[in-house]
C-alpha positions in Angstrom: 0.1 0.0 0.0 1.8 3.1 -0.7 1.6 5.9 1.7 0.7 8.7 -1.0 -0.4 8.7 -4.7 1.3 12.1 -4.8 4.3 10.1 -6.4 2.2 8.4 -8.8 0.3 11.3 -10.0 3.2 13.0 -10.8 4.3 10.2 -12.9 0.9 9.7 -14.7 0.6 13.6 -15.3 4.2 13.2 -17.0 3.7 10.6 -19.2 -0.1 11.9 -20.6 1.4 15.3 -21.3 4.3 14.2 -23.1 2.1 12.1 -24.9 -0.1 15.0 -26.2 0.9 16.0 -29.7 1.0 19.8 -28.7 3.2 18.8 -25.8 5.5 16.3 -27.3 8.9 17.1 -26.1 8.1 20.2 -24.3 7.5 18.3 -20.9 10.1 18.4 -17.7 10.2 16.5 -14.7 11.6 19.7 -12.7 14.1 22.1 -14.1 16.7 20.8 -16.7 19.8 22.5 -17.1 19.4 23.7 -20.4 16.0 26.2 -19.2 17.5 29.0 -20.3 17.6 27.5 -23.8 14.0 26.3 -24.2 11.5 28.4 -26.1 8.5 26.4 -25.1 8.0 24.4 -22.1 5.8 22.6 -19.5 7.9 22.1 -16.3 6.1 19.9 -14.1 6.8 20.1 -10.1 8.3 23.2 -10.1 8.2 27.2 -10.4 11.1 28.5 -12.4 11.5 31.5 -10.5 11.8 29.7 -7.5 14.5 27.1 -6.1 12.7 26.1 -3.0 12.2 22.3 -4.2 8.4 23.3 -3.0 6.9 20.9 -5.6 3.2 20.2 -4.2 1.3 19.4 -1.2 -0.9 16.5 0.1 -3.5 16.2 2.7 -4.8 12.7 3.8 -8.0 11.7 5.9 -9.9 8.5 6.7 -12.2 7.7 4.0 -14.9 5.7 5.7 -15.0 3.0 8.9 -14.8 -0.7 8.9 -12.1 -3.0 8.2 -9.0 -1.5 6.4 -10.4 1.7 5.4 -9.1 3.4 2.4 -7.9 7.2 3.2 -8.6 10.3 1.2 -5.8 12.0 -0.3 -5.9 15.6 -1.8 -3.0 16.9 -3.0 -1.5 19.2 -5.9 1.8 19.6 -8.0 3.0 23.1 -8.9 3.9 23.1 -12.6 4.9 26.4 -14.7 4.5 26.9 -18.7 6.7 29.0 -20.4 7.2 30.6 -23.5 10.3 32.9 -24.7 11.4 34.7 -27.5 14.0 36.5 -28.9 12.3 39.8 -30.2 9.9 42.3 -27.9 6.8 41.6 -29.0 5.3 39.8 -25.9 2.0 38.7 -27.7 4.0 36.0 -29.1 5.1 34.2 -26.2 1.9 35.1 -24.3 -0.4 33.3 -26.9 2.5 30.5 -27.1 2.0 30.2 -23.0 -2.0 30.1 -23.0 -1.6 27.7 -26.0 0.6 25.3 -23.3 -1.6 25.7 -20.4 -4.6 25.0 -22.9 -3.3 21.6 -23.6 -2.5 20.8 -20.2 -5.9 21.1 -19.1 -7.3 19.6 -22.5 -5.1 16.5 -21.2 -6.6 16.8 -17.8 -10.1 16.8 -19.0 -10.3 14.2 -21.4 -8.7 11.8 -19.2 -9.5 13.4 -15.8 -8.0 10.2 -13.6 -4.5 10.1 -15.9 -5.1 6.3 -16.4 -4.9 5.5 -12.5 -7.6 3.7 -10.9 -7.1 5.4 -7.5 -7.3 8.7 -8.9 -10.6 10.2 -8.5 -9.8 13.4 -10.7 -7.2 15.3 -11.7 -7.5 19.4 -12.9 -6.1 22.5 -13.8 -6.6 25.6 -11.8 -4.5 28.3 -13.4 -2.7 30.8 -11.1 0.2 33.9 -11.3 1.3 35.2 -14.9 4.1 36.7 -15.5 5.4 38.4 -18.5 8.1 40.8 -19.9 11.4 41.7 -21.6 14.6 40.1 -20.5 18.0 41.0 -22.8 17.3 37.5 -24.3 13.9 38.9 -25.3 10.3 38.7 -24.6 8.8 36.0 -22.3 5.7 34.7 -20.4 5.1 32.2 -17.9 2.5 31.2 -16.1 2.6 29.1 -12.8 -0.3 26.6 -11.8 -1.0 23.8 -9.9 -2.8 20.5 -10.7 -5.2 19.5 -8.2 -6.0 15.9 -7.5 -8.2 13.7 -5.2 -7.6 10.2 -4.8 -7.4 7.1 -2.5 -5.1 5.5 -0.8 
């Protein structure tokens, strides 16, 4: 019996996102060492501006009484989509970042249990949006969380 579904949910999310045509090759488990060179990416378990290691959260409680009852687990996974370009037109990376977020949300809506038998649902809640200019050009980042409910 697993102590938490969080690792399985992260693994399933990575697998399902990478299988999506729009996201294939753009999904990363954490921050790769080449993050500065990535034009478009979906980063799971991390917020790019922070190096705290805070990847998510879980809460557990008893599901029901009798025998060996399962426990309910709710949790979330921190994620970021980023798009960056070498020019000063903010509309291009903003449009691309929101397209990546839409693809992530579509994966969760179309396969809300991410293929896991004990996962009741997973869904996206959008969060903070950052955009701007750097010496490397324009960028847009959207920090979001994938929330889930599962049985353990």
